[in-house]
C-alpha positions in Angstrom: 95.8 103.5 99.6 92.1 104.4 99.5 92.5 107.4 97.3 94.7 105.4 94.9 92.0 102.7 94.7 89.2 105.2 94.1 91.2 107.0 91.5 92.0 103.8 89.7 88.4 102.6 89.8 87.0 105.9 88.7 89.4 106.6 85.9 89.2 108.5 83.6 86.6 110.4 85.7 87.9 113.3 87.7 88.3 112.6 91.5 88.4 115.6 93.8 90.2 114.9 97.1 89.2 118.0 99.0 90.9 118.2 102.3 93.1 116.6 105.0 94.3 117.7 108.4 97.8 119.1 107.7 99.4 116.8 110.2 98.0 113.8 108.3 99.1 115.0 104.8 102.0 112.6 104.1 104.4 112.5 101.3 102.8 109.2 100.2 99.5 111.0 99.8 101.1 113.7 97.7 102.7 111.0 95.5 99.3 109.4 95.0 97.9 112.7 93.7 100.9 113.3 91.5 100.8 109.8 90.0 97.0 109.8 89.2 96.2 112.3 86.4 92.5 112.1 87.2 92.9 113.4 90.8 92.3 117.1 90.7 95.2 119.4 91.7 93.2 121.1 94.3 93.9 120.9 98.1 92.1 122.5 101.0 94.7 122.8 103.7 93.2 124.5 106.8 95.9 126.3 108.7 93.6 128.1 111.3 96.5 130.4 112.4 99.9 131.6 111.3 101.2 131.6 114.8 103.0 128.5 116.2 102.0 129.6 119.7 98.3 129.8 118.8 98.5 126.6 116.9 99.8 125.0 120.1 96.8 126.4 122.0 94.5 124.9 119.4 96.2 121.6 119.7 96.7 121.4 116.0 99.7 119.1 116.1 102.0 121.2 113.8 103.7 124.6 113.9 104.0 127.4 111.3 107.2 126.1 109.8 106.0 122.5 109.5 102.9 123.8 107.7 104.9 126.0 105.3 107.2 123.1 104.5 104.1 121.0 103.6 103.0 123.9 101.3 106.4 123.9 99.6 106.3 120.1 99.1 102.8 120.3 97.6 103.7 123.0 95.1 106.9 121.2 94.2 105.2 117.9 93.5 102.0 119.4 92.0 102.8 122.4 89.9 99.8 124.7 89.6 98.0 123.1 92.6 95.1 125.3 93.7 95.3 125.9 97.5 92.7 127.1 99.9 92.5 127.3 103.7 90.5 128.1 106.8 91.6 130.8 109.3 90.2 131.8 112.7 90.7 135.4 113.9 90.7 136.2 117.6 91.2 132.7 119.1 91.6 133.0 122.9 95.0 134.2 123.8 95.8 135.5 120.3 98.0 138.6 120.7 98.7 141.3 118.1 102.0 139.6 117.3 100.2 136.3 116.8 97.8 138.0 114.5 100.6 139.5 112.5 102.0 136.0 112.1 98.7 135.0 110.4 98.8 138.1 108.2 102.3 137.3 107.1 101.4 133.7 106.4 98.6 134.6 104.1 100.9 137.0 102.3 103.6 134.3 102.0 101.4 131.4 100.9 99.1 133.4 98.6 96.2 131.0 98.7 93.8 131.0 95.8 90.9 131.1 98.2 90.5 131.3 102.0 87.5 130.9 104.3 87.9 133.3 107.1 86.0 133.4 110.4 86.1 135.2 113.7 86.4 133.0 116.8 83.0 132.1 118.3 82.7 130.4 121.7 81.2 127.0 121.8 80.1 125.8 125.2 81.8 122.6 126.3 84.8 122.9 124.1 88.4 123.1 125.4 88.8 126.5 123.8 85.8 127.9 125.8 87.8 127.4 129.0 91.0 129.2 127.8 91.9 132.5 129.5 92.7 135.8 127.8 89.7 135.9 125.5 89.9 138.4 122.7 87.1 141.1 122.7 84.5 140.6 120.0 85.3 144.0 118.5 89.0 143.1 118.1 88.1 139.8 116.5 85.9 141.5 114.0 88.6 144.1 113.3 91.2 141.4 112.7 88.8 139.4 110.5 88.3 142.5 108.4 92.0 142.9 107.9 92.3 139.3 106.8 89.3 139.6 104.4 90.7 142.6 102.7 94.2 141.1 102.3 92.9 137.8 101.0 90.4 139.4 98.6 93.3 141.2 96.9 95.3 138.0 96.7 92.4 136.0 95.3 91.8 138.7 92.6 95.5 138.7 91.7 95.6 134.9 91.5 92.4 134.9 89.4 93.8 137.6 87.0 96.9 135.4 86.3 94.6 133.0 84.5 93.6 135.5 81.8 94.9 134.3 78.4 95.2 130.7 79.4 93.3 127.7 78.0 92.2 124.9 80.3 89.8 122.1 80.5 86.4 122.9 82.1 83.6 120.5 83.0 80.3 122.1 82.1 77.9 121.8 85.0 74.9 123.7 84.0 73.5 127.1 83.2 74.9 130.4 84.4 73.0 132.9 86.5 72.0 135.0 83.5 70.1 134.0 80.3 72.3 132.6 77.6 75.1 131.7 80.0 76.7 128.3 80.7 78.8 127.5 83.7 81.4 124.9 84.7 84.4 124.1 86.9 88.0 123.7 86.3 90.0 120.9 87.9 91.0 123.5 90.5 87.3 124.0 91.2 87.3 127.5 89.8 83.9 128.7 88.5 84.0 129.5 84.8 81.1 131.3 83.0 80.6 131.3 79.2 78.6 134.2 78.0 76.2 133.6 75.1 77.1 129.9 74.8 74.6 127.1 75.4 76.8 124.1 76.4 75.5 120.8 77.5 76.2 119.7 81.1 78.7 116.9 81.3 80.8 118.1 78.3 84.4 119.0 78.7 85.5 122.0 76.8 88.7 123.9 76.3 88.0 127.3 77.9 90.0 130.3 76.9 89.9 132.6 80.0 89.2 136.2 79.2 89.1 137.6 82.7 88.5 136.8 86.3 87.2 138.7 89.3 88.4 136.3 92.0 85.6 133.8 92.4 84.3 133.8 88.8 86.2 133.5 85.6 84.8 134.5 82.2 85.8 132.5 79.2 84.9 131.4 75.7 84.9 127.8 74.6 87.7 126.7 72.2 86.1 123.4 71.3 84.7 120.3 73.0 87.3 117.9 74.4 85.2 114.9 75.3 82.0 113.7 76.9 81.7 112.4 80.4 82.9 108.9 79.3 86.3 110.1 78.2 87.6 112.8 80.4 90.8 114.9 80.1 93.5 114.8 82.8 92.8 116.9 85.8 96.3 118.3 85.3 99.3 117.7 83.1 101.3 116.4 86.0 102.2 112.8 86.7 104.8 110.5 88.3 108.3 111.9 88.2 
């Protein structure tokens, strides 16, 4: 209800609902996002592990299949939704088979972005008292595997945008002289070379290429100023 009230009050301004614990992401919440065109189709859905056994050790409150079912429901209700996640490599008790479950989950979901970490002990937490700690070297090795895999997926997902035109909110200057930068509704960084665009403008961006995190585009015309914003997606109530 709160997200619906915020979206209604802020309309037509974009509203970015960033994240929710997967066990709390209800069908009602998905419907609110689908029914409000100014709520950005971007969801950060931290999975932490692809192994149901490790998720149990983490006390996450869901298993692998429940999580994958949520991903399917999100993509069905919100076509084109941008998904990101958090993953921990080397949680205490994580076996090689558990780790392979995480590798396969990343390959199956194909997140647009992922924030990947090795497990680090924190004194006083429940996890710090768990047996079967994973050696630091193994944690780092597993983290490297995940980083390499996800980097390739992110580049592929980014490259799929080439040739598409989408609304971008100009946020400021780029890192190089003569550049402007902005964000899509999916929170993707877009850079315009040789174009001085005013922050707060919405422009149609024709994407030329993408390297994963950054997309290079040329503007195809101003859509609106910050008082009349385009939909954060072309979806809506079904």
